[in-house]
N, CA, C, O and the ligand as a Tripos MOL2 file, in Angstrom:
@<TRIPOS>MOLECULE
protein
  297   295    75     0     0
PROTEIN
NO_CHARGES

@<TRIPOS>ATOM
      1 N           0.8390   -1.2050    0.0000 N.3       1 MET1
      2 CA          0.0000    0.0000    0.0000 C.3       1 MET1
      3 C           0.8670    1.2450    0.0000 C.2       1 MET1
      4 O           2.0420    1.1980    0.3640 O.2       1 MET1
      5 N           0.2950    2.3270   -0.3990 N.am      2 LEU2
      6 CA          1.0990    3.5290   -0.4650 C.3       2 LEU2
      7 C           0.9630    4.3940    0.7700 C.2       2 LEU2
      8 O           1.5780    5.4550    0.8730 O.2       2 LEU2
      9 N           0.1540    3.9320    1.7000 N.am      3 GLU3
     10 CA         -0.1200    4.7400    2.8740 C.3       3 GLU3
     11 C           1.1560    5.2370    3.5550 C.2       3 GLU3
     12 O           1.3260    6.4290    3.8110 O.2       3 GLU3
     13 N           2.0300    4.3030    3.8330 N.am      4 ARG4
     14 CA          3.1930    4.6670    4.6290 C.3       4 ARG4
     15 C           4.0980    5.6300    3.8820 C.2       4 ARG4
     16 O           4.5540    6.6270    4.4430 O.2       4 ARG4
     17 N           4.3550    5.3330    2.6270 N.am      5 ASN5
     18 CA          5.2140    6.2160    1.8540 C.3       5 ASN5
     19 C           4.6460    7.6180    1.7730 C.2       5 ASN5
     20 O           5.3710    8.6100    1.8450 O.2       5 ASN5
     21 N           3.3360    7.6770    1.6210 N.am      6 ASP6
     22 CA          2.6990    8.9810    1.4980 C.3       6 ASP6
     23 C           3.0720    9.8890    2.6460 C.2       6 ASP6
     24 O           3.3090   11.0850    2.4720 O.2       6 ASP6
     25 N           3.1210    9.2930    3.8250 N.am      7 LEU7
     26 CA          3.2400   10.1400    4.9930 C.3       7 LEU7
     27 C           4.6530   10.2540    5.5050 C.2       7 LEU7
     28 O           4.9830   11.1800    6.2450 O.2       7 LEU7
     29 N           5.4860    9.3140    5.1140 N.am      8 ASP8
     30 CA          6.8820    9.4560    5.5040 C.3       8 ASP8
     31 C           7.5180   10.6250    4.7660 C.2       8 ASP8
     32 O           8.3960   11.3130    5.2870 O.2       8 ASP8
     33 N           7.0550   10.8290    3.5490 N.am      9 LYS9
     34 CA          7.6570   11.8840    2.7450 C.3       9 LYS9
     35 C           6.6060   12.9420    2.4510 C.2       9 LYS9
     36 O           5.6090   12.6800    1.7790 O.2       9 LYS9
     37 N           6.8420   14.1110    2.9510 N.am     10 THR10
     38 CA          5.9800   15.2170    2.5540 C.3      10 THR10
     39 C           6.7130   16.0000    1.4800 C.2      10 THR10
     40 O           6.7790   17.2290    1.5110 O.2      10 THR10
     41 N           7.2580   15.2610    0.5370 N.am     11 SER11
     42 CA          8.0850   15.8790   -0.4900 C.3      11 SER11
     43 C           7.2660   16.1590   -1.7360 C.2      11 SER11
     44 O           6.0880   15.8110   -1.8150 O.2      11 SER11
     45 N           7.8860   16.7730   -2.6770 N.am     12 ASP12
     46 CA          7.2080   17.0550   -3.9380 C.3      12 ASP12
     47 C           6.8230   15.7680   -4.6500 C.2      12 ASP12
     48 O           5.7800   15.7010   -5.3010 O.2      12 ASP12
     49 N           7.6610   14.7500   -4.5280 N.am     13 ASN13
     50 CA          7.3700   13.4870   -5.1970 C.3      13 ASN13
     51 C           6.0130   12.9350   -4.8110 C.2      13 ASN13
     52 O           5.1950   12.6070   -5.6710 O.2      13 ASN13
     53 N           5.7830   12.8370   -3.5320 N.am     14 SER14
     54 CA          4.5240   12.2430   -3.1160 C.3      14 SER14
     55 C           3.3650   13.1620   -3.4660 C.2      14 SER14
     56 O           2.2550   12.6930   -3.7210 O.2      14 SER14
     57 N           3.6070   14.4300   -3.4810 N.am     15 LEU15
     58 CA          2.5330   15.3470   -3.8330 C.3      15 LEU15
     59 C           2.1480   15.1960   -5.2970 C.2      15 LEU15
     60 O           0.9700   15.2850   -5.6440 O.2      15 LEU15
     61 N           3.1160   14.9720   -6.1400 N.am     16 LYS16
     62 CA          2.8090   14.7860   -7.5540 C.3      16 LYS16
     63 C           2.0220   13.5080   -7.7630 C.2      16 LYS16
     64 O           1.0530   13.4740   -8.5210 O.2      16 LYS16
     65 N           2.4520   12.4590   -7.0830 N.am     17 LYS17
     66 CA          1.7650   11.1860   -7.2110 C.3      17 LYS17
     67 C           0.2950   11.3070   -6.8080 C.2      17 LYS17
     68 O          -0.5780   10.6570   -7.3830 O.2      17 LYS17
     69 N           0.0480   12.1360   -5.8280 N.am     18 LEU18
     70 CA         -1.2890   12.2110   -5.2540 C.3      18 LEU18
     71 C          -2.0420   13.4420   -5.7240 C.2      18 LEU18
     72 O          -2.9750   13.9060   -5.0670 O.2      18 LEU18
     73 N          -1.6370   13.9520   -6.8400 N.am     19 LYS19
     74 CA         -2.1730   15.2150   -7.3040 C.3      19 LYS19
     75 C          -3.6950   15.1980   -7.3840 C.2      19 LYS19
     76 O          -4.3510   16.1940   -7.0790 O.2      19 LYS19
     77 N          -4.2500   14.0640   -7.7930 N.am     20 LYS20
     78 CA         -5.6890   14.0160   -8.0120 C.3      20 LYS20
     79 C          -6.4740   13.8150   -6.7230 C.2      20 LYS20
     80 O          -7.6930   13.9890   -6.6980 O.2      20 LYS20
     81 N          -5.7890   13.4570   -5.6770 N.am     21 ARG21
     82 CA         -6.4940   13.1740   -4.4380 C.3      21 ARG21
     83 C          -6.7350   14.4390   -3.6450 C.2      21 ARG21
     84 O          -5.9260   15.3660   -3.6220 O.2      21 ARG21
     85 N          -7.8960   14.4340   -2.9900 N.am     22 LYS22
     86 CA         -8.1480   15.5140   -2.0550 C.3      22 LYS22
     87 C          -7.3690   15.2580   -0.7810 C.2      22 LYS22
     88 O          -7.0540   14.1180   -0.4400 O.2      22 LYS22
     89 N          -7.0710   16.3200   -0.1000 N.am     23 PHE23
     90 CA         -6.3920   16.1310    1.1740 C.3      23 PHE23
     91 C          -6.9360   17.1170    2.1890 C.2      23 PHE23
     92 O          -7.5610   18.1260    1.8620 O.2      23 PHE23
     93 N          -6.6670   16.7740    3.4230 N.am     24 LEU24
     94 CA         -6.9730   17.6790    4.5210 C.3      24 LEU24
     95 C          -5.6850   18.0150    5.2320 C.2      24 LEU24
     96 O          -4.7860   17.1820    5.3420 O.2      24 LEU24
     97 N          -5.6020   19.2110    5.7040 N.am     25 GLY25
     98 CA         -4.4870   19.5840    6.5560 C.3      25 GLY25
     99 C          -4.8270   19.2230    7.9960 C.2      25 GLY25
    100 O          -5.8760   19.6090    8.5120 O.2      25 GLY25
    101 N          -3.9470   18.4920    8.6290 N.am     26 ILE26
    102 CA         -4.1880   18.0450    9.9910 C.3      26 ILE26
    103 C          -3.0540   18.5050   10.8850 C.2      26 ILE26
    104 O          -1.8760   18.3840   10.5480 O.2      26 ILE26
    105 N          -3.4370   19.0290   12.0180 N.am     27 PHE27
    106 CA         -2.4220   19.2820   13.0250 C.3      27 PHE27
    107 C          -2.5050   18.1680   14.0550 C.2      27 PHE27
    108 O          -3.5030   18.0430   14.7650 O.2      27 PHE27
    109 N          -1.4600   17.3650   14.1340 N.am     28 PHE28
    110 CA         -1.4240   16.2740   15.0960 C.3      28 PHE28
    111 C          -0.9220   16.8180   16.4270 C.2      28 PHE28
    112 O           0.2630   17.1010   16.6050 O.2      28 PHE28
    113 N          -1.8590   16.9510   17.3480 N.am     29 ALA29
    114 CA         -1.4920   17.5270   18.6340 C.3      29 ALA29
    115 C          -0.6060   16.5920   19.4390 C.2      29 ALA29
    116 O           0.1310   17.0300   20.3230 O.2      29 ALA29
    117 N          -0.6810   15.2840   19.1270 N.am     30 CYS30
    118 CA          0.1460   14.3200   19.8680 C.3      30 CYS30
    119 C           1.6250   14.6490   19.7450 C.2      30 CYS30
    120 O           2.3910   14.4640   20.6910 O.2      30 CYS30
    121 N           2.0200   15.1340   18.5830 N.am     31 CYS31
    122 CA          3.4410   15.4060   18.3590 C.3      31 CYS31
    123 C           3.6790   16.8440   17.9040 C.2      31 CYS31
    124 O           4.7980   17.2220   17.5580 O.2      31 CYS31
    125 N           2.6170   17.6310   17.9120 N.am     32 SER32
    126 CA          2.7250   19.0240   17.4840 C.3      32 SER32
    127 C           3.3210   19.1540   16.0890 C.2      32 SER32
    128 O           4.2060   19.9720   15.8350 O.2      32 SER32
    129 N           2.8060   18.3230   15.2030 N.am     33 VAL33
    130 CA          3.2720   18.4080   13.8230 C.3      33 VAL33
    131 C           2.0830   18.5650   12.8890 C.2      33 VAL33
    132 O           0.9660   18.1360   13.1770 O.2      33 VAL33
    133 N           2.3640   19.1880   11.7790 N.am     34 TYR34
    134 CA          1.3430   19.3880   10.7650 C.3      34 TYR34
    135 C           1.5750   18.3990    9.6290 C.2      34 TYR34
    136 O           2.7120   18.1730    9.2150 O.2      34 TYR34
    137 N           0.4910   17.8120    9.1290 N.am     35 ALA35
    138 CA          0.6300   16.8900    8.0050 C.3      35 ALA35
    139 C          -0.6520   16.9100    7.1990 C.2      35 ALA35
    140 O          -1.6630   17.4710    7.6220 O.2      35 ALA35
    141 N          -0.5960   16.3010    6.0520 N.am     36 ARG36
    142 CA         -1.7830   16.1820    5.2270 C.3      36 ARG36
    143 C          -2.2410   14.7340    5.2230 C.2      36 ARG36
    144 O          -1.4220   13.8150    5.2560 O.2      36 ARG36
    145 N          -3.5360   14.5390    5.1820 N.am     37 ILE37
    146 CA         -4.0570   13.1940    4.9850 C.3      37 ILE37
    147 C          -4.9270   13.2110    3.7370 C.2      37 ILE37
    148 O          -5.5220   14.2270    3.3770 O.2      37 ILE37
    149 N          -4.9800   12.0600    3.0970 N.am     38 TYR38
    150 CA         -5.6230   11.9690    1.7830 C.3      38 TYR38
    151 C          -6.8000   11.0300    1.8110 C.2      38 TYR38
    152 O          -6.9230   10.1950    2.7070 O.2      38 TYR38
    153 N          -7.6550   11.1670    0.8390 N.am     39 THR39
    154 CA         -8.7780   10.2440    0.7290 C.3      39 THR39
    155 C          -8.2720    8.8430    0.4530 C.2      39 THR39
    156 O          -7.2600    8.6580   -0.2230 O.2      39 THR39
    157 N          -8.9810    7.8590    0.9800 N.am     40 ASN40
    158 CA         -8.6110    6.4800    0.6850 C.3      40 ASN40
    159 C          -9.2110    6.0620   -0.6460 C.2      40 ASN40
    160 O          -9.8250    6.8710   -1.3430 O.2      40 ASN40
    161 N          -9.0320    4.7920   -0.9970 N.am     41 ASP41
    162 CA         -9.4590    4.3390   -2.3130 C.3      41 ASP41
    163 C         -10.9650    4.4640   -2.5110 C.2      41 ASP41
    164 O         -11.4270    4.7630   -3.6120 O.2      41 ASP41
    165 N         -11.7170    4.2370   -1.4610 N.am     42 SER42
    166 CA        -13.1660    4.3080   -1.5900 C.3      42 SER42
    167 C         -13.6610    5.7430   -1.7040 C.2      42 SER42
    168 O         -14.7630    5.9930   -2.1920 O.2      42 SER42
    169 N         -12.8430    6.6760   -1.2530 N.am     43 GLY43
    170 CA        -13.2510    8.0690   -1.2900 C.3      43 GLY43
    171 C         -14.2040    8.4440   -0.1710 C.2      43 GLY43
    172 O         -14.7610    9.5420   -0.1640 O.2      43 GLY43
    173 N         -14.3930    7.5350    0.7730 N.am     44 LYS44
    174 CA        -15.3390    7.8050    1.8460 C.3      44 LYS44
    175 C         -14.6740    8.3060    3.1150 C.2      44 LYS44
    176 O         -15.3390    8.8230    4.0120 O.2      44 LYS44
    177 N         -13.3980    8.1540    3.1840 N.am     45 PHE45
    178 CA        -12.6680    8.5840    4.3700 C.3      45 PHE45
    179 C         -11.4090    9.3160    3.9640 C.2      45 PHE45
    180 O         -10.8180    9.0550    2.9160 O.2      45 PHE45
    181 N         -11.0260   10.2170    4.8040 N.am     46 TYR46
    182 CA         -9.6570   10.7040    4.7590 C.3      46 TYR46
    183 C          -8.8630    9.8440    5.7240 C.2      46 TYR46
    184 O          -9.2750    9.6380    6.8660 O.2      46 TYR46
    185 N          -7.7390    9.3480    5.2720 N.am     47 GLU47
    186 CA         -6.9210    8.4950    6.1200 C.3      47 GLU47
    187 C          -5.4790    8.9410    6.0900 C.2      47 GLU47
    188 O          -4.9550    9.3660    5.0600 O.2      47 GLU47
    189 N          -4.8570    8.8360    7.2360 N.am     48 GLY48
    190 CA         -3.4590    9.1940    7.2920 C.3      48 GLY48
    191 C          -2.8700    8.8330    8.6310 C.2      48 GLY48
    192 O          -3.5460    8.2770    9.4960 O.2      48 GLY48
    193 N          -1.6100    9.1520    8.7940 N.am     49 ARG49
    194 CA         -0.9160    8.8620   10.0330 C.3      49 ARG49
    195 C          -0.0990   10.0650   10.4520 C.2      49 ARG49
    196 O           0.3770   10.8590    9.6410 O.2      49 ARG49
    197 N           0.0340   10.1540   11.7410 N.am     50 CYS50
    198 CA          0.9600   11.1390   12.2730 C.3      50 CYS50
    199 C           2.3500   10.7920   11.7630 C.2      50 CYS50
    200 O           2.7960    9.6570   11.9330 O.2      50 CYS50
    201 N           3.0420   11.7320   11.1470 N.am     51 PRO51
    202 CA          4.3570   11.4270   10.5750 C.3      51 PRO51
    203 C           5.4080   11.1110   11.6330 C.2      51 PRO51
    204 O           6.4500   10.5390   11.3140 O.2      51 PRO51
    205 N           5.1570   11.4660   12.8540 N.am     52 THR52
    206 CA          6.1490   11.2390   13.9010 C.3      52 THR52
    207 C           5.8960    9.9490   14.6660 C.2      52 THR52
    208 O           6.7970    9.1180   14.7800 O.2      52 THR52
    209 N           4.7030    9.7670   15.1870 N.am     53 CYS53
    210 CA          4.4330    8.5650   15.9860 C.3      53 CYS53
    211 C           3.6090    7.5390   15.2210 C.2      53 CYS53
    212 O           3.3440    6.4550   15.7390 O.2      53 CYS53
    213 N           3.2010    7.8620   14.0000 N.am     54 LEU54
    214 CA          2.4850    6.9430   13.1170 C.3      54 LEU54
    215 C           1.1090    6.5420   13.6420 C.2      54 LEU54
    216 O           0.5420    5.5330   13.2240 O.2      54 LEU54
    217 N           0.5930    7.3300   14.5460 N.am     55 ARG55
    218 CA         -0.7660    7.0900   14.9910 C.3      55 ARG55
    219 C          -1.7080    7.2830   13.8040 C.2      55 ARG55
    220 O          -1.6150    8.2740   13.0800 O.2      55 ARG55
    221 N          -2.6040    6.3390   13.6150 N.am     56 SER56
    222 CA         -3.4750    6.4320   12.4430 C.3      56 SER56
    223 C          -4.6760    7.3170   12.7370 C.2      56 SER56
    224 O          -5.1230    7.4460   13.8770 O.2      56 SER56
    225 N          -5.1720    7.9100   11.6900 N.am     57 LEU57
    226 CA         -6.2980    8.8160   11.8070 C.3      57 LEU57
    227 C          -7.1730    8.6450   10.5780 C.2      57 LEU57
    228 O          -6.6730    8.5990    9.4540 O.2      57 LEU57
    229 N          -8.4710    8.5520   10.7910 N.am     58 SER58
    230 CA         -9.3620    8.5660    9.6400 C.3      58 SER58
    231 C         -10.5310    9.4870    9.9500 C.2      58 SER58
    232 O         -11.0320    9.5220   11.0730 O.2      58 SER58
    233 N         -10.9460   10.2130    8.9600 N.am     59 ILE59
    234 CA        -12.0630   11.1290    9.0950 C.3      59 ILE59
    235 C         -13.0870   10.7670    8.0370 C.2      59 ILE59
    236 O         -12.7910   10.7430    6.8420 O.2      59 ILE59
    237 N         -14.2710   10.4910    8.4900 N.am     60 ARG60
    238 CA        -15.3180   10.1130    7.5620 C.3      60 ARG60
    239 C         -15.7670   11.3290    6.7570 C.2      60 ARG60
    240 O         -15.9430   12.4240    7.2910 O.2      60 ARG60
    241 N         -15.9430   11.1060    5.4820 N.am     61 ILE61
    242 CA        -16.4440   12.1620    4.6160 C.3      61 ILE61
    243 C         -17.9510   12.0220    4.5270 C.2      61 ILE61
    244 O         -18.4590   11.0240    4.0160 O.2      61 ILE61
    245 N         -18.6540   13.0040    5.0170 N.am     62 GLY62
    246 CA        -20.1110   12.9190    5.0520 C.3      62 GLY62
    247 C         -20.7510   13.1410    3.7010 C.2      62 GLY62
    248 O         -20.0750   13.3460    2.6930 O.2      62 GLY62
    249 N         -22.0650   13.0960    3.7050 N.am     63 ARG63
    250 CA        -22.8070   13.2710    2.4730 C.3      63 ARG63
    251 C         -22.4490   14.5920    1.8010 C.2      63 ARG63
    252 O         -22.3490   14.6820    0.5780 O.2      63 ARG63
    253 N         -22.2630   15.5870    2.6100 N.am     64 ASN64
    254 CA        -21.9480   16.9030    2.0640 C.3      64 ASN64
    255 C         -20.4570   17.1680    2.0390 C.2      64 ASN64
    256 O         -20.0160   18.2960    1.8140 O.2      64 ASN64
    257 N         -19.6900   16.1250    2.2700 N.am     65 GLY65
    258 CA        -18.2540   16.2960    2.3020 C.3      65 GLY65
    259 C         -17.8110   16.9330    3.5990 C.2      65 GLY65
    260 O         -18.6150   17.2150    4.4870 O.2      65 GLY65
    261 N         -16.5400   17.1490    3.6830 N.am     66 VAL66
    262 CA        -15.9970   17.7880    4.8710 C.3      66 VAL66
    263 C         -15.8110   19.2590    4.5620 C.2      66 VAL66
    264 O         -15.0740   19.6350    3.6500 O.2      66 VAL66
    265 N         -16.4830   20.0670    5.3260 N.am     67 LYS67
    266 CA        -16.4200   21.4960    5.0220 C.3      67 LYS67
    267 C         -15.1030   22.1160    5.4750 C.2      67 LYS67
    268 O         -14.4930   22.9260    4.7780 O.2      67 LYS67
    269 N         -14.7030   21.7110    6.6410 N.am     68 ASP68
    270 CA        -13.4800   22.2900    7.1670 C.3      68 ASP68
    271 C         -12.2800   21.6720    6.4820 C.2      68 ASP68
    272 O         -12.2530   20.4740    6.2000 O.2      68 ASP68
    273 N         -11.3250   22.4750    6.2280 N.am     69 ARG69
    274 CA        -10.1270   21.9770    5.5280 C.3      69 ARG69
    275 C          -9.0220   21.6360    6.5060 C.2      69 ARG69
    276 O          -8.0360   20.9910    6.1500 O.2      69 ARG69
    277 N          -9.1950   22.0720    7.7310 N.am     70 PHE70
    278 CA         -8.1220   21.8350    8.6950 C.3      70 PHE70
    279 C          -8.6900   21.2720    9.9860 C.2      70 PHE70
    280 O          -9.7210   21.7230   10.4860 O.2      70 PHE70
    281 N          -8.0070   20.2990   10.5010 N.am     71 PHE71
    282 CA         -8.4470   19.6630   11.7240 C.3      71 PHE71
    283 C          -7.2740   19.5880   12.7000 C.2      71 PHE71
    284 O          -6.1010   19.6500   12.3320 O.2      71 PHE71
    285 N          -7.6600   19.4510   13.9500 N.am     72 VAL72
    286 CA         -6.6650   19.1580   14.9700 C.3      72 VAL72
    287 C          -6.9620   17.7700   15.5100 C.2      72 VAL72
    288 O          -8.0900   17.4960   15.9210 O.2      72 VAL72
    289 N          -5.9870   16.9080   15.5150 N.am     73 SER73
    290 CA         -6.1670   15.5440   16.0150 C.3      73 SER73
    291 C          -5.5890   15.4240   17.4090 C.2      73 SER73
    292 O          -4.3910   15.6120   17.6160 O.2      73 SER73
    293 N          -6.4480   15.1120   18.3580 N.am     74 TYR74
    294 CA         -5.9740   14.9560   19.7310 C.3      74 TYR74
    295 C          -5.7860   13.4950   20.0880 C.2      74 TYR74
    296 O          -5.3900   13.1800   21.2100 O.2      74 TYR74
    297 ZN          2.0230   11.7980   16.8530 Zn       75 ZN75
@<TRIPOS>BOND
     1     1     2 1
     2     2     3 1
     3     3     4 2
     4     3     5 am
     5     5     6 1
     6     6     7 1
     7     7     8 2
     8     7     9 am
     9     9    10 1
    10    10    11 1
    11    11    12 2
    12    11    13 am
    13    13    14 1
    14    14    15 1
    15    15    16 2
    16    15    17 am
    17    17    18 1
    18    18    19 1
    19    19    20 2
    20    19    21 am
    21    21    22 1
    22    22    23 1
    23    23    24 2
    24    23    25 am
    25    25    26 1
    26    26    27 1
    27    27    28 2
    28    27    29 am
    29    29    30 1
    30    30    31 1
    31    31    32 2
    32    31    33 am
    33    33    34 1
    34    34    35 1
    35    35    36 2
    36    35    37 am
    37    37    38 1
    38    38    39 1
    39    39    40 2
    40    39    41 am
    41    41    42 1
    42    42    43 1
    43    43    44 2
    44    43    45 am
    45    45    46 1
    46    46    47 1
    47    47    48 2
    48    47    49 am
    49    49    50 1
    50    50    51 1
    51    51    52 2
    52    51    53 am
    53    53    54 1
    54    54    55 1
    55    55    56 2
    56    55    57 am
    57    57    58 1
    58    58    59 1
    59    59    60 2
    60    59    61 am
    61    61    62 1
    62    62    63 1
    63    63    64 2
    64    63    65 am
    65    65    66 1
    66    66    67 1
    67    67    68 2
    68    67    69 am
    69    69    70 1
    70    70    71 1
    71    71    72 2
    72    71    73 am
    73    73    74 1
    74    74    75 1
    75    75    76 2
    76    75    77 am
    77    77    78 1
    78    78    79 1
    79    79    80 2
    80    79    81 am
    81    81    82 1
    82    82    83 1
    83    83    84 2
    84    83    85 am
    85    85    86 1
    86    86    87 1
    87    87    88 2
    88    87    89 am
    89    89    90 1
    90    90    91 1
    91    91    92 2
    92    91    93 am
    93    93    94 1
    94    94    95 1
    95    95    96 2
    96    95    97 am
    97    97    98 1
    98    98    99 1
    99    99   100 2
   100    99   101 am
   101   101   102 1
   102   102   103 1
   103   103   104 2
   104   103   105 am
   105   105   106 1
   106   106   107 1
   107   107   108 2
   108   107   109 am
   109   109   110 1
   110   110   111 1
   111   111   112 2
   112   111   113 am
   113   113   114 1
   114   114   115 1
   115   115   116 2
   116   115   117 am
   117   117   118 1
   118   118   119 1
   119   119   120 2
   120   119   121 am
   121   121   122 1
   122   122   123 1
   123   123   124 2
   124   123   125 am
   125   125   126 1
   126   126   127 1
   127   127   128 2
   128   127   129 am
   129   129   130 1
   130   130   131 1
   131   131   132 2
   132   131   133 am
   133   133   134 1
   134   134   135 1
   135   135   136 2
   136   135   137 am
   137   137   138 1
   138   138   139 1
   139   139   140 2
   140   139   141 am
   141   141   142 1
   142   142   143 1
   143   143   144 2
   144   143   145 am
   145   145   146 1
   146   146   147 1
   147   147   148 2
   148   147   149 am
   149   149   150 1
   150   150   151 1
   151   151   152 2
   152   151   153 am
   153   153   154 1
   154   154   155 1
   155   155   156 2
   156   155   157 am
   157   157   158 1
   158   158   159 1
   159   159   160 2
   160   159   161 am
   161   161   162 1
   162   162   163 1
   163   163   164 2
   164   163   165 am
   165   165   166 1
   166   166   167 1
   167   167   168 2
   168   167   169 am
   169   169   170 1
   170   170   171 1
   171   171   172 2
   172   171   173 am
   173   173   174 1
   174   174   175 1
   175   175   176 2
   176   175   177 am
   177   177   178 1
   178   178   179 1
   179   179   180 2
   180   179   181 am
   181   181   182 1
   182   182   183 1
   183   183   184 2
   184   183   185 am
   185   185   186 1
   186   186   187 1
   187   187   188 2
   188   187   189 am
   189   189   190 1
   190   190   191 1
   191   191   192 2
   192   191   193 am
   193   193   194 1
   194   194   195 1
   195   195   196 2
   196   195   197 am
   197   197   198 1
   198   198   199 1
   199   199   200 2
   200   199   201 am
   201   201   202 1
   202   202   203 1
   203   203   204 2
   204   203   205 am
   205   205   206 1
   206   206   207 1
   207   207   208 2
   208   207   209 am
   209   209   210 1
   210   210   211 1
   211   211   212 2
   212   211   213 am
   213   213   214 1
   214   214   215 1
   215   215   216 2
   216   215   217 am
   217   217   218 1
   218   218   219 1
   219   219   220 2
   220   219   221 am
   221   221   222 1
   222   222   223 1
   223   223   224 2
   224   223   225 am
   225   225   226 1
   226   226   227 1
   227   227   228 2
   228   227   229 am
   229   229   230 1
   230   230   231 1
   231   231   232 2
   232   231   233 am
   233   233   234 1
   234   234   235 1
   235   235   236 2
   236   235   237 am
   237   237   238 1
   238   238   239 1
   239   239   240 2
   240   239   241 am
   241   241   242 1
   242   242   243 1
   243   243   244 2
   244   243   245 am
   245   245   246 1
   246   246   247 1
   247   247   248 2
   248   247   249 am
   249   249   250 1
   250   250   251 1
   251   251   252 2
   252   251   253 am
   253   253   254 1
   254   254   255 1
   255   255   256 2
   256   255   257 am
   257   257   258 1
   258   258   259 1
   259   259   260 2
   260   259   261 am
   261   261   262 1
   262   262   263 1
   263   263   264 2
   264   263   265 am
   265   265   266 1
   266   266   267 1
   267   267   268 2
   268   267   269 am
   269   269   270 1
   270   270   271 1
   271   271   272 2
   272   271   273 am
   273   273   274 1
   274   274   275 1
   275   275   276 2
   276   275   277 am
   277   277   278 1
   278   278   279 1
   279   279   280 2
   280   279   281 am
   281   281   282 1
   282   282   283 1
   283   283   284 2
   284   283   285 am
   285   285   286 1
   286   286   287 1
   287   287   288 2
   288   287   289 am
   289   289   290 1
   290   290   291 1
   291   291   292 2
   292   291   293 am
   293   293   294 1
   294   294   295 1
   295   295   296 2
@<TRIPOS>SUBSTRUCTURE
     1 MET1         2 RESIDUE 1 A MET
     2 LEU2         6 RESIDUE 1 A LEU
     3 GLU3        10 RESIDUE 1 A GLU
     4 ARG4        14 RESIDUE 1 A ARG
     5 ASN5        18 RESIDUE 1 A ASN
     6 ASP6        22 RESIDUE 1 A ASP
     7 LEU7        26 RESIDUE 1 A LEU
     8 ASP8        30 RESIDUE 1 A ASP
     9 LYS9        34 RESIDUE 1 A LYS
    10 THR10       38 RESIDUE 1 A THR
    11 SER11       42 RESIDUE 1 A SER
    12 ASP12       46 RESIDUE 1 A ASP
    13 ASN13       50 RESIDUE 1 A ASN
    14 SER14       54 RESIDUE 1 A SER
    15 LEU15       58 RESIDUE 1 A LEU
    16 LYS16       62 RESIDUE 1 A LYS
    17 LYS17       66 RESIDUE 1 A LYS
    18 LEU18       70 RESIDUE 1 A LEU
    19 LYS19       74 RESIDUE 1 A LYS
    20 LYS20       78 RESIDUE 1 A LYS
    21 ARG21       82 RESIDUE 1 A ARG
    22 LYS22       86 RESIDUE 1 A LYS
    23 PHE23       90 RESIDUE 1 A PHE
    24 LEU24       94 RESIDUE 1 A LEU
    25 GLY25       98 RESIDUE 1 A GLY
    26 ILE26      102 RESIDUE 1 A ILE
    27 PHE27      106 RESIDUE 1 A PHE
    28 PHE28      110 RESIDUE 1 A PHE
    29 ALA29      114 RESIDUE 1 A ALA
    30 CYS30      118 RESIDUE 1 A CYS
    31 CYS31      122 RESIDUE 1 A CYS
    32 SER32      126 RESIDUE 1 A SER
    33 VAL33      130 RESIDUE 1 A VAL
    34 TYR34      134 RESIDUE 1 A TYR
    35 ALA35      138 RESIDUE 1 A ALA
    36 ARG36      142 RESIDUE 1 A ARG
    37 ILE37      146 RESIDUE 1 A ILE
    38 TYR38      150 RESIDUE 1 A TYR
    39 THR39      154 RESIDUE 1 A THR
    40 ASN40      158 RESIDUE 1 A ASN
    41 ASP41      162 RESIDUE 1 A ASP
    42 SER42      166 RESIDUE 1 A SER
    43 GLY43      170 RESIDUE 1 A GLY
    44 LYS44      174 RESIDUE 1 A LYS
    45 PHE45      178 RESIDUE 1 A PHE
    46 TYR46      182 RESIDUE 1 A TYR
    47 GLU47      186 RESIDUE 1 A GLU
    48 GLY48      190 RESIDUE 1 A GLY
    49 ARG49      194 RESIDUE 1 A ARG
    50 CYS50      198 RESIDUE 1 A CYS
    51 PRO51      202 RESIDUE 1 A PRO
    52 THR52      206 RESIDUE 1 A THR
    53 CYS53      210 RESIDUE 1 A CYS
    54 LEU54      214 RESIDUE 1 A LEU
    55 ARG55      218 RESIDUE 1 A ARG
    56 SER56      222 RESIDUE 1 A SER
    57 LEU57      226 RESIDUE 1 A LEU
    58 SER58      230 RESIDUE 1 A SER
    59 ILE59      234 RESIDUE 1 A ILE
    60 ARG60      238 RESIDUE 1 A ARG
    61 ILE61      242 RESIDUE 1 A ILE
    62 GLY62      246 RESIDUE 1 A GLY
    63 ARG63      250 RESIDUE 1 A ARG
    64 ASN64      254 RESIDUE 1 A ASN
    65 GLY65      258 RESIDUE 1 A GLY
    66 VAL66      262 RESIDUE 1 A VAL
    67 LYS67      266 RESIDUE 1 A LYS
    68 ASP68      270 RESIDUE 1 A ASP
    69 ARG69      274 RESIDUE 1 A ARG
    70 PHE70      278 RESIDUE 1 A PHE
    71 PHE71      282 RESIDUE 1 A PHE
    72 VAL72      286 RESIDUE 1 A VAL
    73 SER73      290 RESIDUE 1 A SER
    74 TYR74      294 RESIDUE 1 A TYR
    75 ZN75       297 GROUP 0 **** ****
């Protein structure tokens, strides 16, 4: 799966690969780091991991989508 690579590298490479995917900006309060998480294959969730402690995070995309573009994960 590409999950791990996506989040280990917040480089231009991974951004190009994921150009078509929507993402959310997440502030991981556990490690005080900012990262992006992307939609999964089904398009029903945003999924990602804290780049530092690798804690997983998923946010369900509702019928109307996610309005907020930025979240804080506690
Ligand atoms: Zn963390």
